C-alpha positions as CSV (number, residue, x, y, z in Angstrom):
1,M,109.4,114.3,100.4
2,A,107.1,113.1,103.3
3,G,106.9,114.3,106.7
4,P,106.2,117.7,108.4
5,E,107.3,119.5,105.4
6,M,104.6,117.9,103.3
7,T,101.6,120.4,102.9
8,A,98.2,120.1,101.6
9,T,99.5,122.3,98.6
10,D,102.1,119.6,97.8
11,I,99.4,116.9,97.8
12,I,97.1,119.0,95.6
13,N,99.8,119.7,93.1
14,A,100.8,115.9,93.1
15,I,97.2,114.8,92.3
16,G,96.7,117.7,89.7
17,T,99.9,116.5,88.1
18,H,98.8,112.8,88.1
19,L,95.3,113.7,86.6
20,S,97.1,115.8,84.0
21,N,99.7,113.0,83.0
22,Q,96.6,110.6,82.7
23,K,94.8,113.1,80.4
24,V,91.8,113.2,82.7
25,A,92.1,117.1,83.6
26,Y,94.4,120.0,82.8
27,W,96.6,121.0,85.6
28,P,99.0,124.0,84.6
29,G,100.7,123.6,88.2
30,L,100.3,125.8,91.1
31,T,101.3,128.9,89.3
32,G,100.4,128.2,85.8
33,T,97.7,129.7,83.6
34,Y,94.7,128.1,82.0
35,P,94.0,128.4,78.5
36,K,90.5,129.7,77.4
37,T,89.6,126.2,75.9
38,S,91.0,122.8,76.5
39,P,89.9,119.3,75.3
40,I,90.0,118.1,78.9
41,P,88.4,119.7,81.8
42,P,90.7,121.9,84.1
43,V,91.5,121.0,87.6
44,F,91.6,123.8,90.2
45,A,93.2,123.8,93.7
46,K,90.8,124.0,96.6
47,R,87.6,125.6,95.0
48,L,85.7,125.5,91.9
49,P,85.5,129.0,90.1
50,P,82.2,129.8,88.4
51,T,83.7,129.3,85.0
52,P,84.4,127.0,83.1
53,V,81.4,125.0,83.6
54,T,82.9,121.6,83.2
55,A,85.8,121.3,85.8
56,F,87.5,119.8,88.9
57,A,88.9,121.1,92.1
58,I,90.8,119.2,94.5
59,N,91.0,119.8,98.2
60,V,92.8,118.2,101.2
61,Y,90.6,118.2,104.1
62,H,92.3,116.2,106.7
63,I,96.0,115.2,107.4
64,T,96.9,112.5,109.9
65,P,100.7,112.3,110.8
66,P,102.3,109.1,111.4
67,A,102.2,107.5,114.7
68,P,105.6,107.1,116.5
69,D,106.2,103.7,115.1
70,E,105.4,104.4,111.6
71,T,106.2,106.7,108.5
72,V,102.9,106.8,106.8
73,W,101.3,110.1,106.5
74,R,97.5,110.0,105.6
75,Y,95.8,112.6,103.5
76,R,92.1,112.8,103.0
77,V,91.3,114.5,99.7
78,Q,88.0,115.5,98.0
79,I,87.8,116.0,94.3
80,R,84.8,118.0,93.3
81,S,83.4,117.3,89.6
82,R,81.1,119.7,87.9
83,A,79.7,119.4,84.3
84,P,76.3,120.1,82.6
85,L,73.7,117.4,83.0
86,N,76.2,114.6,84.3
87,A,79.2,115.1,86.4
88,D,79.8,111.3,86.8
89,T,81.5,110.9,83.5
90,N,84.4,112.9,84.6
91,A,84.3,111.9,88.2
92,D,84.5,108.3,87.1
93,K,87.6,109.0,84.9
94,A,89.4,110.6,87.8
95,L,88.3,107.6,90.0
96,N,89.7,105.2,87.5
97,V,93.0,106.7,87.5
98,L,93.2,107.3,91.3
99,H,91.8,104.3,93.1
100,A,94.0,101.3,94.1
101,I,97.1,103.0,93.1
102,H,100.3,101.6,94.8
103,N,103.7,102.8,95.1
104,Q,104.0,105.6,92.4
105,T,105.7,108.9,92.8
106,W,103.6,112.0,91.5
107,D,105.8,115.2,91.2
108,G,108.0,114.0,94.1
109,V,105.4,112.8,96.4
110,H,105.7,109.0,97.0
111,V,102.1,107.8,97.0
112,A,102.1,104.3,98.8
113,R,98.4,103.8,98.2
114,V,95.3,105.5,97.3
115,L,91.7,104.3,98.1
116,H,88.4,105.7,97.1
117,E,86.3,106.0,100.1
118,S,83.0,107.7,99.1
119,T,81.0,109.5,96.6
120,A,78.4,112.1,97.2
121,Q,75.9,113.1,94.3
122,L,75.2,116.8,95.0
123,G,72.8,117.0,92.0
124,A,72.2,119.9,89.9
125,D,72.8,123.6,91.2
126,P,69.0,125.1,91.1
127,S,70.4,128.4,89.5
128,T,72.6,126.9,86.8
129,G,71.2,123.3,86.3
130,V,75.0,122.1,86.5
131,D,75.5,118.7,87.9
132,E,78.2,118.3,90.7
133,R,79.8,115.2,92.6
134,T,82.1,114.8,95.2
135,D,84.7,111.9,95.5
136,N,86.7,111.3,98.7
137,Y,90.0,109.5,98.7
138,L,92.6,108.4,101.3
139,L,96.2,108.9,100.2
140,E,98.9,107.2,102.1
141,V,102.2,108.9,101.6
142,T,105.7,107.7,102.6
143,P,109.3,108.9,102.5
C-alpha cells in the first residue's frame, strides 16, 4: 500500500504498531482503548493529551509524492516524548528501534528506509515540570 491512497493516518498507525511490537510504547491501534496503567508509555496519534504524564505522540508533518520516474513516497514524521524529569530515556528507545531501518513492513506499509533527522530538547513545561523532546524522522515508503 503505497501511493496516493497512503495517508498520514496509515503512517502513524504503522509507526505506532512498530513501536508497540518493539515494546517501546503501547499502541492500541487507531480505534483501540488505552488501559489506565501500562508498563510502557502509551503512544497517541497527532497530539499528546494532558495525561498520562509519560507518553509519546506521532505526527506526520510533510508528505512528498514520488517524482515521475520513481516510486518512493517520503514522509516527515515527528515523535514527541514527554516524561517527568527526563524525556530522553524514552525518546532514545524510540530512536533505537526506528533509525536506520531498511526494507521492513509495518502493518502493511513497506518501509524502505527510516532516517533520524533531528532532535529538539523542549525542556520542562513551566507549569508542570514535565520534560519534553521531539525527534524528526524521514520515512521512505515504497509499494
